[in-house]
Backbone as a ProteinNet text record, in pm:
[ID]
protein_1_A
[PRIMARY]
XXXXXXXXXXXXXXXXXXXXXXXXXXXXXXXXXXXXXXXXXXXXXXXXXXXXXXXXXXXXXXXXXXXXXXXXXXXXXXXXXXXXXXXXXXXXXXXXXXXXXXXXXXXXXXXXXXXXXXXXXXXXXXXXXXXXXXXXXXXXXXXXXXXXXXXXXXXXXXXXXXXXXXXXXXXXXXXXXXXXXXXXXXXXXXXXXXXXXXXXXXXXXXXXXXXXXXXXXXXXXXXXXXXXXXXXXXXXXXXXXXXXXXXXXXXXXXXXXXXXXXXXXXXXXXXXXXXXXXXXXXXXXXXXXXXXXXXXXX
[TERTIARY]
73	0.6	82.5	54.5	108.3	131.5	235.5	221.7	135.4	43.7	-38.7	55.3	92.5	163.9	123.9	170	136.6	156.9	139.3	169.2	21.6	44.8	-29.2	-118.3	-84.1	-121.1	-304.6	-407.6	-491.4	-634.7	-739.4	-810.8	-913.7	-956.9	-1025.2	-1125.6	-1170.3	-1251.4	-1388.1	-1505.8	-1644.6	-1667.6	-1794.7	-1875.4	-1742.4	-1762.2	-1658.5	-1682.7	-1598.4	-1565.2	-1737.7	-1783.4	-1902.6	-1866.9	-1885.9	-1877.8	-1919.8	-2050.7	-2108.7	-2057.2	-1965.3	-1912.9	-1772.8	-1739.1	-1612.3	-1662	-1727.8	-1742	-1885.4	-1825.5	-1967.1	-1990	-2090.2	-2204	-2115.6	-2013.6	-1894.6	-1777.7	-1783.3	-1652.8	-1580.1	-1541.3	-1438.4	-1484.3	-1409.6	-1454	-1474.9	-1615.1	-1670.2	-1612.2	-1619.9	-1531.1	-1535.9	-1427.9	-1423.8	-1431.7	-1475.6	-1537.5	-1464.9	-1374.8	-1316.9	-1360.5	-1342	-1437	-1349.4	-1377.3	-1346.9	-1176.1	-1074.1	-936	-861.4	-919.5	-860.7	-709	-647.2	-471.7	-422	-489.1	-469.6	-382.5	-304.4	-247.4	-186.6	-125.9	-57	-191.7	-323.9	-423.5	-469.6	-476.7	-481.8	-418.5	-288.8	-212.2	-232.7	-248.8	-296.5	-431.2	-495.4	-640.9	-627.6	-543.2	-543.1	-477	-369.2	-291	-403.4	-485.2	-570.8	-700.7	-742.6	-810.1	-732.9	-612.6	-534	-529.8	-509.2	-474.3	-639.7	-752.3	-878.1	-938.5	-945.3	-973.3	-888.5	-782	-686.2	-698.3	-672.9	-729.1	-868.3	-938.2	-1038.6	-1053.8	-1143.9	-1125.7	-1157.4	-1107.4	-1116.5	-1181.7	-1309.4	-1382.7	-1338.7	-1309.4	-1304.5	-1408.4	-1480.1	-1590.8	-1578.7	-1441.6	-1410.1	-1340.6	-1316.5	-1224.5	-1091.7	-1016.3	-888.5	-797.2	-806.7	-685.5	-780.9	-651.5	-698.6	-754.3	-699.1	-689	-580.3	-545.2	-480.1	-360.6	-253.5	-94.2	-11.7	-81.4	-31.5	-101.4	-165.2	-267.2	-167.4	-57.5	58	73	107	158.4	-11.9	-98.7	-244.2	-268.1	-258.3	-329	-233.7	-67.7	-5.8	-15.5	-41.3	-74.5	-199.6	-337.4	-473.1	-426.9	-380.8	-358.6	-257.9	-170.4	-106.2	-119	-286.9	-331.1	-417.4	-395.7	-445.9	-569.2	-575.8	-735.7	-798.7	-703.3	-758.8	-862.4	-864.4	-924.5	-1012.2	-1121.1	-1236	-1216.2	-1252	-1264	-1400.4	-1445.8	-1565.5	-1495.1	-1514	-1489.2	-1560.9	-1496.2	-1548.4	-1542.6	-1589	-1576.3	-1427.4	-1383.2	-1211.7	-1128.1	-1149	-1114.8	-1153.5	-1252.5	-1291.9	-1225.7	-1213.7	-1159.5	-1007.1	-927.9	-783.4	-806.3	-885.5	-869.1	-897.5	-1012	-1021.6	-941	-818.9	-677.7	-610.9	-629.7	-432.9	-510	-642.3	-649.8	-664.9	-650.6	-650.7	-819.1	-890.1	-997.6	-1060.6	-1036.3	-1031.9	-907.5	-933.7	-762.9	-812.9	-658.1	-647.2	-703.7	-721.7	-807.5	-688.6	-683.9	-596.1	-545	-681.9	-669.5	-655.4	-610.5	-604.1	-445.7	-454	-281.8	-247	-273.8	-233.4	-148.6	-73.3	75.5	190.5	192.2	248.9	208.2	108.4	84.8	85	46.5	56.5	212.3	306.4	451.9	521.7	415.2	520.6	572.8	678.6	715.3	597.4	529.2	407.3	311.7	282.5	152	75.3	111.8	49.8	-5.2	44.3	-7.9	-59.4	-48.2	-170.1	-300.8	-304.1	-441.2	-498.3	-421.3	-504.3	-561.9	-473.3	-596.7	-677	-694	-775.8	-899	-884.3	-990.9	-1075.2	-1013	-1062.3	-1174.8	-1175.7	-1226.3	-1386.4	-1499.1	-1595.8	-1627.7	-1800.5	-1883.1	-1950.6	-2004.2	-2082.5	-2042.1	-2051	-1986.3	-2106	-2129.1	-2256.7	-2198.6	-2214.6	-2156.3	-2255.6	-2236.9	-2315.1	-2436	-2520.4	-2655.8	-2585.3	-2484.3	-2435.2	-2379.3	-2461.2	-2422.9	-2348.5	-2205.2	-2130.8	-2125.8	-2136.6	-2147	-2030.8	-2010.9	-1950.9	-2038.8	-2172.4	-2255.3	-2406.2	-2439.6	-2573.2	-2608.7	-2788.2	-2806.3	-3010.4	-2989.6	-3139	-3264.5	-3380.2	-3475.9	-3539.3	-3510.1	-3593.1	-3509.2	-3358.5	-3286.4	-3296.7	-3282.6	-3257.6	-3112	-3063.3	-2919.3	-2876.6	-2925.6	-2903	-2885.6	-2970.4	-2970.8	-2883.5	-2820	-2745.8	-2574.6	-2596.7	-2451.1	-2437.4	-2553.9	-2547.7	-2520.2	-2576.2	-2567.3	-2404.8	-2327.8	-2226.4	-2155.9	-2164.6	-2095.8	-2066.4	-2202.3	-2193.9	-2053.7	-2057.4	-1986.4	-1832.5	-1802.6	-1702.1	-1643.1	-1711	-1698.1	-1643	-1678.8	-1650.2	-1554.3	-1482.1	-1382.7	-1285.7	-1290.4	-1176.7	-1142.5	-1260.8	-1204.3	-1085.5	-1110.5	-989.9	-981.6	-1099.1	-1118	-1141.4	-1125.9	-1154.7	-1152.6	-1070.3	-1081.4	-1249.9	-1293.2	-1427.1	-1507.7	-1527	-1588.4	-1568.3	-1447.5	-1442.1	-1493.5	-1477	-1484.7	-1627	-1734.3	-1878.7	-1930	-1854.7	-1892.4	-1917.5	-1938.6	-1956.5	-2099.5	-2150.4	-2274.9	-2377	-2483.5	-2585.3	-2736.2	-2713.8	-2831.3	-2806	-2886.4	-3008.6	-2984.5	-3119.1	-3097.4	-3172	-3245.7	-3351.9	-3272.5	-3346.7	-3316.2	-3455.9	-3433.9	-3559.8	-3473.3	-3555.3	-3498.9	-3447.8	-3547.7	-3474.9	-3367	-3286.8	-3181.4	-3041.7	-2972.8	-2877.1	-2737.5	-2644	-2523.5	-2477	-2407.2	-2350.7	-2438.3	-2570.7	-2674.5	-2700.2	-2730.6	-2712.1	-2605.6	-2490.5	-2367.9	-2329.8	-2369.3	-2362.9	-2465.1	-2563.4	-2692.7	-2633.9	-2593.1	-2526.1	-2394.9	-2317.1	-2203.1	-2244.1	-2340.2	-2392.6	-2470.4	-2541.1	-2617.9	-2511.8	-2424.4	-2385.6	-2197.5	-2176.4	-2032.7	-2093.3	-2182.8	-2218.9	-2344.2	-2454.3	-2564.1	-2570.3	-2648.4	-2679.4	-2857.4	-2890.1	-3045	-3109.4	-3260.1	-3330.7	-3471.2	-3556.7	-3714.8	-3753	-3882.5	-3899.7	-3896.5	-3895.7	-3912.5	-3780	-3685.7	-3556.7	-3468	-3556.5	-3440	-3331.5	-3223.2	-3133.3	-3092.5	-3030.5	-3001.7	-2839.9	-2794.6	-2628.9	-2585	-2656.7	-2602.4	-2605.3	-2692.9	-2663.3	-2583	-2503.8	-2411.8	-2407.9	-2515.8	-2534.2	-2541.4	-2588.1	-2647.3	-2782.6	-2810.7	-2937.6	-3062.1	-3107.2	-3188.1	-3173.7	-3080.7	-3133.7	-3141.5	-3190.4	-3244.2	-3369.2	-3310.4	-3377.6	-3515.2	-3586.9	-3753.7	-3824.9	-3932.6	-3943.1	-3824.6	-3726.4	-3597.3	-3565	-3518.4	-3502.8	-3333	-3286.7	-3169	-3253.9	-3127.9	-3161.3	-3213.6	-3155.6	-3189.9	-3301.2	-3378.9	-3511.2	-3613.5	-3592.4	-3719.5	-3808.7	-3935.6	-4019.1	-4021.2	-3994.8	-3993.9	-3860.8	-3751	-3645.5	-3632.3	-3601.1	-3580.8	-3447	-3391.5	-3271.7	-3256.5	-3429.8	-3440.8	-3432.6	-3407.7	-3381.9	-3239	-3112.7	-3008.2	-2943.9	-2825.6	-2773	-2691.1	-2693	-2618.3	-2517.7	-2399.3	-2288.1	-2204.5	-2186.2	-2128.7	-2056.8	-1968.7	-1935.4	-1934	-1877	-1891	-1956.9	-2046	-2110.4	-2076.3	-1944.5	-1922.3	-1988.5	-2071.5	-2174.6	-2265.7	-2263.6	-2365	-2245.4	-2152.1	-2050.5	-2057.4	-2013.4	-2032.7	-2230.8	-2289.2	-2416.5	-2438.1	-2503.5	-2526.2	-2695.1	-2768.9	-2874.8	-2950.8	-3033.8	-3053.7	-3070.7	-3026.9	-3030.4	-2897.1	-2838.3	-2791.9	-2639.6	-2528.6	-2397.7	-2322.9	-2321.4	-2234.5	-2116.8	-1981.8	-1893.3	-1767.1	-1821.6	-1706.8	-1726.4	-1630.9	-1596.1	-1520.1	-1484.9	-1420.4	-1249.7	-1216.3	-1056.1	-971.4	-1014	-915.9	-948.7	-1050.5	-1075.8	-1016.6	-945.6	-914.2	-975	-1085	-1166.4	-1116.7	-1170.6	-1154.8	-1170.3	-1118.6	-1102.6	-1180.3	-1258.7	-1355.7	-1374.3	-1349.2	-1341.6	-1458.2	-1531.2	-1666	-1678.5	-1650.5	-1649.5	-1826.4	-1848.3	-1997.3	-2061.5	-2174.1	-2228.8	-2387.4	-2475.4	-2589.9	-2702.3	-2644.1	-2740.2	-2662.2	-2696.8	-2625	-2526.4	-2620.9	-2557	-2455.2	-2381.2	-2299.5	-2175.7	-2185.3	-2061.7	-1927.8	-1840.2	-1744	-1690.3	-1642.6	-1595.5	-1445	-1400.2	-1267.6	-1241.2	-1208.7	-1176.8	-1027.4	-958.8	-865.7	-860.4	-806.8	-795.1	-703.5	-737.3	-688.7	-615.2	-650.1	-614.4	-467.4
-93.4	-17.1	119	240.6	368.7	441.6	488.8	573.4	674.5	709.1	807.6	933.5	1046.6	1125.3	1247.6	1357.3	1510.8	1617.2	1735.6	1871.7	1879.3	1933.7	2010.6	2103.1	2200.9	2344.4	2341	2308.5	2282	2327.7	2367.8	2431	2324.3	2345.5	2276	2198.3	2062.3	1987.6	2037.2	1974.4	1994.1	1917.5	1889.4	1840.9	1762.5	1787.4	1713.1	1556.7	1497.1	1329	1290.3	1192	1120.6	966.6	913.9	797.2	694	709.1	591.3	594.2	697.2	667.1	595.9	540.4	483.2	316.8	273.1	106.1	71.1	-7.2	-59.6	-188.4	-229.7	-370.5	-486.4	-482.4	-585.6	-550.1	-477.1	-465.3	-375.5	-350.9	-248.4	-114.4	-33.3	121.7	140	195.9	238.6	315	290	371.4	556	546.1	730.1	731.5	830.1	868.1	969.7	951	1121.7	1173.2	1331	1311.4	1371.9	1410	1378.7	1449.7	1354.3	1374.7	1459.5	1436.3	1498.6	1538.8	1452.9	1465	1573.8	1565.5	1701	1603.4	1529.5	1460.1	1532.2	1617.1	1699.3	1736.6	1755.6	1783.4	1655	1532.2	1411.6	1398.6	1393.5	1358.4	1426.2	1546.6	1665.8	1572.8	1565.1	1517.3	1375.3	1287.3	1175	1142.7	1290.4	1232	1262.5	1357.6	1387.2	1243.9	1228.1	1080.7	1000.8	974.6	853.5	859.2	1010.9	1037.1	1019.5	1039.9	1069.1	911.7	861.7	714.7	611.1	607.3	482.4	380.9	346.2	218.1	220.2	334.9	310.4	309	171.4	166.4	283.7	323.2	431.7	393.4	479.1	493.3	596.4	603.3	729.3	731.4	834.1	845.4	887	856.4	834.2	977.3	982.6	1106.7	1128.4	1037.3	999.7	1114.9	1153.2	1194.2	1293.3	1375.5	1502.5	1609.3	1724.9	1864.5	1911.9	1809.8	1856.3	1848.4	1856.7	1870.6	1742.6	1637.7	1532.5	1394	1382.4	1277.3	1145.5	1147.5	989.7	966.7	1054.2	1047.6	963.9	1044.9	1022.1	888.6	841.5	733.5	621.5	626.9	578.7	537.4	641.5	652.5	571.5	583.4	502.9	355	347.7	211.9	148.3	199.9	158.9	111.7	166.2	156.4	2.6	-63.1	-202	-240.3	-345.4	-358.8	-255.5	-200.3	-110.2	-19.7	14.2	107.4	71.9	129.4	91.2	225.1	232.6	361.3	280.8	406.2	352	463.8	448.3	493.2	641.4	735.8	866.2	885.6	977.7	1031.4	1036.2	1129.8	1160	1058.6	937.9	820.1	755.8	713.6	665.9	765.6	877.3	974.7	934.7	914.6	896.7	734.1	636.6	543.4	537.8	600.4	636	696.7	786.5	843.8	734.2	659.2	540.7	483.1	420.3	328.1	355.4	510.1	588.3	606.3	625	632.6	765.6	855.1	1042	1071.2	1215.2	1288.9	1345.4	1392.1	1439.1	1617.9	1654.8	1784.1	1877.6	2006.9	2091.1	2112.3	2066.2	2118.3	1990	1876.1	1715	1732	1646.2	1630.1	1501.5	1435.2	1301	1234	1335.2	1273.6	1194.1	1223.3	1206.3	1041.7	1024.2	854.5	769	862.3	815.3	727	852.3	816.1	731	701.8	647.8	511.9	467.6	292.8	222.4	253.2	161.7	191.6	230.2	278.9	194.2	48.2	-53.6	-119.3	-127.9	-176.9	-81.8	43.6	154.9	161.4	163.7	142.1	22.5	-78.3	-221.6	-239.9	-176.7	-175.6	-25.1	55.7	131.5	83.4	0.5	-51.2	-154	-221.1	-328.4	-292.4	-163.5	-87.5	-108.9	-73.3	-134.2	33.9	36	192.7	196.3	112.3	118.4	26	52.3	-23.4	14.3	-113.4	-110.2	-184.3	-119.6	-169.2	-86.5	-157.3	-85.7	-11.6	-49	54.2	145.1	214.1	292.1	280.5	348.2	303.7	410.6	351.4	452.8	464.7	589.3	594.3	717.7	769.7	873.2	992.6	932.5	1086.9	1093.3	956.2	953	788.5	766.2	673	697.1	620.3	622.7	617.6	695.7	659.9	540	454.2	317.4	220.7	238	131.1	123.3	21.1	14.5	-28.1	-80.2	-98.3	-204.3	-328.4	-468.8	-444.3	-354.8	-351.9	-258.4	-157.1	-60	-146.6	-246.7	-295.2	-393.5	-481.4	-588	-514.7	-378.8	-311.1	-247	-182.8	-182.2	-259.1	-412	-550.4	-541.8	-528.2	-555.4	-464.4	-328.7	-249	-282.4	-329.3	-377.2	-480.8	-564.3	-700.1	-664.3	-564.1	-531.8	-486.1	-348.5	-280.5	-340.2	-407.9	-515	-605.8	-670.8	-778.9	-763.6	-870.8	-882.7	-782.1	-716.9	-636.8	-488.3	-412.2	-259	-192.9	-177.9	-93.6	-117.6	-185.3	-201.8	-156.3	-153.5	-112.5	13.9	110.7	220.2	287.8	230.9	303.4	309.9	234.7	255.5	314.7	368.9	410.4	570.7	648	783.9	806.3	884.5	937.8	951.8	1027.7	1074.8	986.7	923.9	821.5	694.4	597.8	648.4	739.3	784.6	894.5	838	713.1	671.5	511.9	437.5	328.8	226.3	110.3	-23.9	-100.5	-203.3	-386.9	-431.9	-390.8	-414.3	-386.5	-279.2	-212.9	-347.8	-359.9	-452.2	-369.1	-473.1	-428.2	-294.4	-219	-101.9	23.1	-11.1	98.9	107.3	-18	-82.3	-28.9	-99.4	-19.9	153.3	196.2	358	414.3	331.5	403.6	420.2	280.9	267.7	338.9	370.8	454.8	604.5	682.5	814.9	821.3	706.3	730.1	757.5	645.9	647.9	728.8	782.7	855.3	1027.7	1067.7	1190.5	1243.9	1172.7	1218.3	1314.3	1450.6	1558.5	1569.1	1583.2	1610.8	1518.4	1488.6	1421	1401.3	1382.4	1367	1272.9	1325.1	1237.4	1093	1070.1	902.9	887.4	964.7	948.4	930.1	1006.4	1062.1	1140.5	1130.1	1204.5	1326.1	1439.5	1559.6	1567.9	1605.1	1662.2	1761.7	1852.8	1998	2069.9	2078.4	2160	2116.6	2207.4	2152	2248.4	2336.9	2424.9	2381.3	2456.1	2413.2	2326.3	2275.9	2180.3	2277.3	2418.9	2471.8	2533.1	2488.6	2559.9	2445.8	2363.2	2235.2	2301.6	2215.3	2278.1	2247	2297.7	2282.2	2141.5	2077.9	1959.6	1838.5	1882.3	1809.6	1847	1775.7	1770.9	1749.3	1729.7	1651.7	1512.4	1451.6	1275.8	1239.8	1323.8	1251.5	1321.8	1399.2	1432.3	1399.3	1310.1	1230.4	1133.4	1179.7	1124	986.2	904.3	774.1	685.2	754.9	701.6	570.7	498.9	350.3	308.9	370.8	383.2	496.7	495.3	601.2	495.8	374.2	297.6	289.1	369.2	311.3	486.5	496.3	647.9	603.2	730.8	728	830.4	779.2	858.9	855.1	1029	1026	1173.8	1211.5	1314.2	1381.2	1415.8	1477.8	1616.9	1660.3	1772.6	1887.1	1962.7	2034.6	2143	2213.3	2325.6	2317.2	2138.4	2108.4	2126.5	2137.8	2170.1	1995.4	1991.2	1926.1	1913.5	1827.7	1808.2	1681.9	1689.7	1598.2	1616	1511.2	1520.7	1313.8	1291.4	1169.9	1096.2	983.4	912.7	955	1071.2	1149.3	1186	1166.9	1253.4	1286.4	1412.7	1480.8	1533.4	1498.3	1510	1569.6	1624.8	1714.4	1855.2	1877.3	2038.4	2099.1	2069	2161.6	2158.4	2074.9	2065.2	2126.3	2070.2	2099.8	2243.6	2312.5	2456.9	2535.8	2503	2571.5	2586.2	2489.8	2506.6	2431.1	2315.4	2205.9	2064	1972.8	1837.5	1765.4	1660.1	1677.6	1518.7	1474.5	1320.1	1307	1221.6	1200	1031.7	993.1	887	876	770.2	716.3	713.2	676.5	644.6	655.4	526.9	466.9	646.7	697	843.2	939.4	991.2	1136.3	1229	1269.1	1314.3	1286.1	1143	1146	1127.5	1128	1123.8	1228.7	1194.3	1279	1332.7	1464.3	1543.2	1598.4	1572.2	1617.2	1709	1858.8	1959	1994.3	2008.5	2089.2	2160.7	2324.1	2381.9	2352.8	2388	2347.1	2470.4	2563.9	2701.4	2687.4
-13.3	11.1	10.4	-71.6	-87.8	78.8	95.7	182.7	181.1	302.1	322.4	376.7	268.3	320.5	269.5	321.6	242.1	308.1	337.7	397.2	487.5	582.9	683.7	697.7	586.1	562.8	548.2	546.2	538.6	602	560.8	626.6	688.6	840.8	919.7	871.8	893.2	899.8	891.6	846.8	823.5	999.7	1000.8	1148.8	1221.3	1303.2	1399.3	1410.6	1470.6	1459.1	1547.3	1483.5	1493.4	1512.3	1667	1695.8	1608.9	1546	1499.1	1339.9	1297.3	1138.2	1184.9	1270.9	1311.5	1272.8	1272.5	1221.7	1188.4	1079.4	1003.9	1092.7	1020.3	1065.6	1075.2	990.1	1000.6	1060	1166.4	1240.2	1227.7	1072.7	1039.9	1019.1	1004.5	1025.5	861.5	898.3	761.3	648.7	558.5	405	445.4	364.8	371.6	194.5	166.6	25.7	-51.8	-123.5	-161.6	-344.9	-321.6	-454.2	-553.6	-700.2	-789.4	-771.7	-825.7	-798.8	-917.9	-1040.3	-1162.4	-1178.4	-1119.7	-1131.7	-1044	-908.2	-788.8	-680.9	-722.1	-625.3	-475.4	-488.7	-366.3	-287	-323.6	-236.4	-178	-293	-205.1	-100.7	-105.2	20.9	153.8	144.8	247	303.5	216.4	269.7	324.4	274.2	341.2	458.6	471.1	572	689.6	694	804.1	804.3	713.1	716.3	769	770.6	823.1	1000.8	1042	1160.1	1236.5	1158	1246.6	1223.5	1103.7	1104.3	1017	1095.5	1040.5	1012.3	886.7	817.6	737.9	757.9	682.8	527.9	486.3	345	246.1	150.7	89	-57.5	-79.6	-220.9	-292.5	-397	-494.8	-602	-616.6	-737.1	-838.3	-878.7	-1034	-1097.3	-1219.1	-1275.4	-1170.7	-1139.5	-1094.7	-1169.1	-1296.1	-1437.1	-1487.1	-1524.4	-1629.8	-1594.1	-1624.4	-1616.9	-1476	-1415	-1294	-1321.9	-1218.3	-1271	-1255.9	-1218.4	-1153	-1204.9	-1338.7	-1342.7	-1331.3	-1411.9	-1376.4	-1263.6	-1157.2	-992.5	-944	-977.5	-874.9	-944.7	-1045.9	-1125.7	-1046.9	-1049.1	-950	-824.9	-748.7	-633.7	-588.1	-676.6	-605.3	-634.3	-765.1	-762.9	-704.5	-633.5	-551.1	-381.1	-366.9	-252.9	-216.4	-366.1	-362.8	-304.3	-206.4	-192.4	-80.6	-27.6	77.5	-0.2	-154.5	-227.6	-365.5	-348.4	-448	-512.3	-659.4	-737.3	-859.6	-894	-1008.4	-1099.6	-1224.6	-1352	-1377	-1389.9	-1468.8	-1589.6	-1642.7	-1774.9	-1797.3	-1761.1	-1766.7	-1783.5	-1708.3	-1697.1	-1797.9	-1867.4	-1989.3	-2087.9	-2111.2	-2180.1	-2200.8	-2087.6	-2128.1	-2196.7	-2117.7	-2253.8	-2381.8	-2407.9	-2566	-2662.4	-2578.8	-2612.2	-2637.9	-2519.6	-2504.3	-2686.7	-2660.3	-2811.8	-2907	-2924.2	-3044.1	-3146.1	-3024.9	-3057.7	-3035.3	-2966.7	-2936.5	-2950.1	-3012.6	-2976.4	-2832	-2792.6	-2656.1	-2703.4	-2599.3	-2575.6	-2522.2	-2598.5	-2546.3	-2397.3	-2343.7	-2168.7	-2106	-2175.9	-2116.8	-2034.3	-1939.2	-1876.6	-1893.7	-2004.7	-1992.5	-2056.8	-2112	-2176	-2103.4	-1976.3	-1882.9	-1854	-1883.4	-1871.2	-1980.5	-2137.2	-2229.7	-2248.5	-2206	-2233.2	-2135.7	-1997.8	-1913.8	-1908.4	-1874.9	-1890.7	-1826.7	-1758.9	-1703.6	-1745.1	-1859.9	-1901.7	-1923.2	-1976.4	-2000.9	-1886	-1766.6	-1651.5	-1593.1	-1603.5	-1546.2	-1626.9	-1758.4	-1842.7	-1830.1	-1793.9	-1788.1	-1634	-1550.5	-1428.6	-1463	-1511.8	-1496.9	-1555	-1667.4	-1746.4	-1710.5	-1603.9	-1550.8	-1395.9	-1399.1	-1254.7	-1308.3	-1178.5	-1199.5	-1237.1	-1271.7	-1260	-1163.1	-1097.7	-1007.2	-876.7	-737.6	-642.1	-548.7	-475	-363.7	-222.2	-95.6	-7	131.2	232.5	344.5	311.9	210.1	186	102.5	63.9	-7.3	-149.7	-263	-417.2	-463.4	-518.6	-555.3	-696.9	-746.7	-880	-919	-1058.3	-1066.4	-1080.6	-1174.5	-1238.3	-1146	-1171.1	-1143.5	-1197.2	-1168	-1192.3	-1231.9	-1359.8	-1380.6	-1285.2	-1304	-1213	-1201.5	-1307.8	-1322.2	-1265.3	-1229.3	-1236.6	-1056.4	-985.4	-828.6	-813.6	-742.2	-676.7	-781.9	-756.3	-836.5	-965.4	-1008.2	-1175.1	-1216.3	-1144.3	-1169	-1158.7	-1029.7	-1071	-1169.2	-1192.5	-1307.8	-1457.1	-1466.5	-1602.6	-1576.4	-1465.1	-1464.3	-1474.1	-1454.7	-1450	-1615.9	-1692.4	-1858.2	-1907.3	-1855.1	-1945.4	-1849.6	-1757.4	-1697.9	-1759.4	-1792.3	-1877.5	-1994.5	-2075.1	-2221.4	-2227.9	-2123.7	-2126.9	-2081.1	-1945.8	-1908.9	-2023.9	-2108.4	-2193.8	-2296.5	-2403.6	-2481.6	-2607.4	-2597.1	-2719.7	-2692.9	-2600.2	-2551.1	-2619.9	-2728.6	-2850.7	-2946	-2936	-3036.6	-2925.1	-2762.4	-2705.4	-2670.5	-2663.2	-2683.2	-2798.6	-2927.5	-3038.4	-3065.5	-2984	-3004.1	-2865.2	-2762.9	-2633.5	-2651	-2756.9	-2752.7	-2847.9	-2791.6	-2849	-2738.9	-2773.1	-2672.9	-2700.8	-2795.1	-2841.9	-2804	-2762.5	-2713.2	-2567.5	-2575.9	-2464.5	-2322.9	-2329.6	-2253.7	-2231.8	-2148.9	-2091.3	-2154.3	-2184.6	-2178.2	-2214.5	-2129.6	-2142.2	-2245.7	-2394.9	-2514.3	-2547.9	-2510	-2587.4	-2575	-2674.2	-2714.8	-2748.8	-2754.2	-2793.2	-2776.7	-2876.6	-2820	-2763.5	-2829.1	-2777.2	-2620.6	-2580.4	-2447.7	-2361.1	-2398.2	-2284.5	-2315.4	-2419.4	-2438.6	-2310.8	-2308.6	-2234	-2086.4	-2037.1	-1934.7	-1893.6	-1996.3	-1952	-1930.1	-2044	-2006.7	-1876.8	-1815.1	-1737.1	-1582.9	-1584	-1498.8	-1463.6	-1566.8	-1557.1	-1643.3	-1679.2	-1765.9	-1668.9	-1678.8	-1595	-1509.1	-1557	-1467.8	-1433.1	-1575.5	-1576.3	-1659.2	-1597.5	-1676.2	-1665.2	-1773.5	-1760.3	-1613.1	-1544.7	-1486	-1531.3	-1644.6	-1681.4	-1707.1	-1726.6	-1727.1	-1844.3	-1957.5	-2080.2	-2045.6	-2076.6	-2002.8	-2111.7	-2070.2	-2131.2	-2083.4	-2199.9	-2199.1	-2179.8	-2242.6	-2251.5	-2137.5	-2062.9	-1966.8	-1818.7	-1789.3	-1676.5	-1575.7	-1579	-1452.4	-1330	-1222.1	-1131.7	-1100.5	-991.6	-994	-1020.1	-994.3	-1036.8	-1189.6	-1252.5	-1405.1	-1514.7	-1444.6	-1533	-1661.6	-1749.3	-1887.8	-1902.2	-1956	-1925.7	-1968.6	-1896.1	-1861.8	-1850	-1746.9	-1699	-1547.4	-1449.6	-1354.2	-1313	-1161.6	-1142.9	-1128.2	-1200.9	-1162.3	-1041.9	-935.5	-778.9	-751.5	-831.1	-807	-862.1	-944.2	-997.9	-928.2	-928.3	-808.6	-791.1	-899.2	-861.4	-902.2	-839.9	-858.7	-757.2	-812.1	-701.7	-644.8	-655.1	-547.2	-383	-407.9	-256.3	-131	-113.7	-41.1	-18.9	-97.1	-79.1	-56.8	-33.1	-48.4	-153.9	-249.4	-373.1	-350.6	-392.9	-321.7	-511.3	-517.9	-636.9	-661.9	-802.6	-788.2	-911.8	-981.4	-1137.7	-1189.3	-1055.7	-1078.3	-993.4	-1007.3	-874.3	-889.2	-969.7	-927.7	-783.8	-760.3	-649.9	-524.1	-532.2	-408.7	-317.8	-214.5	-104.1	-64.6	-82.1	-74.3	-13	122.9	217	229.2	171	247	234.3	343.4	349.1	225	179.9	70.3	-52.5	-6.3	-120.2	-38	-121.6	-84.3	-244.8	-269.9	-362.2	-289.6	-393.8	-327.4	-429.1	-569.6	-636.2	-592.9	-552.1	-477.3	-537.3	-659.8	-741.9	-697.1	-697.2	-638.4	-766.8	-889.9	-997.7	-1031.2	-979.9	-1027.7	-924.4	-843.9	-678.9	-608.6	-579	-461.6	-363.9	-354.9	-227	-286	-189.8	-235.5	-87.1	-98.1	7.4	38.2	162.9	186.2	287.1	266.2	403.8	455.6	539.7	609	625.9	572.4	531.6	686.2	695.1	798.4	765.7	849.1	813.2	845.7	971.3	1006.8	946.8	844.2	778.8	904.3	987	1071.9	1166.7	1123.7	1178.2	1104.2	956.9	889.7	945.6	919.7	904.3	838.7	748.8	702	709.7	576.8	577.9	441.1	461.2	315.1	341.2	220.8	191.2	65.7	114.5	-15.6	-83.1	-232.1	-388.1	-445.2	-375.2	-459.9	-449.6
[MASK]
++++++++++++++++++++++++++++++++++++++++++++++++++++++++++++++++++++++++++++++++++++++++++++++++++++++++++++++++++++++++++++++++++++++++++++++++++++++++++++++++++++++++++++++++++++++++++++++++++++++++++++++++++++++++++++++++++++++++++++++++++++++++++++++++++++++++++++++++++++++++++++++++++++++++++

């Protein structure tokens, strides 16, 4: 496991320690979830120094977008991979973009900070590790995804569909999957979807979703705050018939939300790569007992 090290000049944590967050029903500490990293390793190291002091040995969950736009994408990817079984990460849209660039499916953007990974001597090992990571993870009644979940999916269906994508991306022909991954259609799920269309809807929901209709038709053009939904749409987590309401959905991706803690919902992208903050939260059955840490990234 990589050493959890870093500096100490960080702002004070959020709500103070809560004993109920310390242990899970299985006897170990509850996981600590970290928001979008996007290559900001120094911030992560400072944050984890505090997490390790207050919640030593807690499992670490990462809600995707490990890389891109920040200054240390290569080092961040190496660091998280080296955490081994202590860490769980789900894939985000920037992680998938890296894989698409690496396989020659997409061209790099001017704002990308992926060159170090693409030219690294351990490139193959890093990319093979990344492409085998899941798009969803469920434990302790908390469902971890990068962006969102369609209102018609419950936890079990979300895991099953995410596993289909993981099998395609982690298999022998990832290039075929990546070549068919991009596009906004179909914009809604139905059980009859098959092939590339089926996988594309799953990827778009789990790694890109912000707004949808109450029935689950996705919209990708709007990237504003939750109160700026286009006509006929609403934030995915406000869909009235959402089937994941019995779980706590933990996600990143939507930096305009900031840290949002509600019963059954935890949003964690606090804009580290934009000079704001990187946030970690120790999960708890009672939201009032969550433990929060934040460091400034300016």
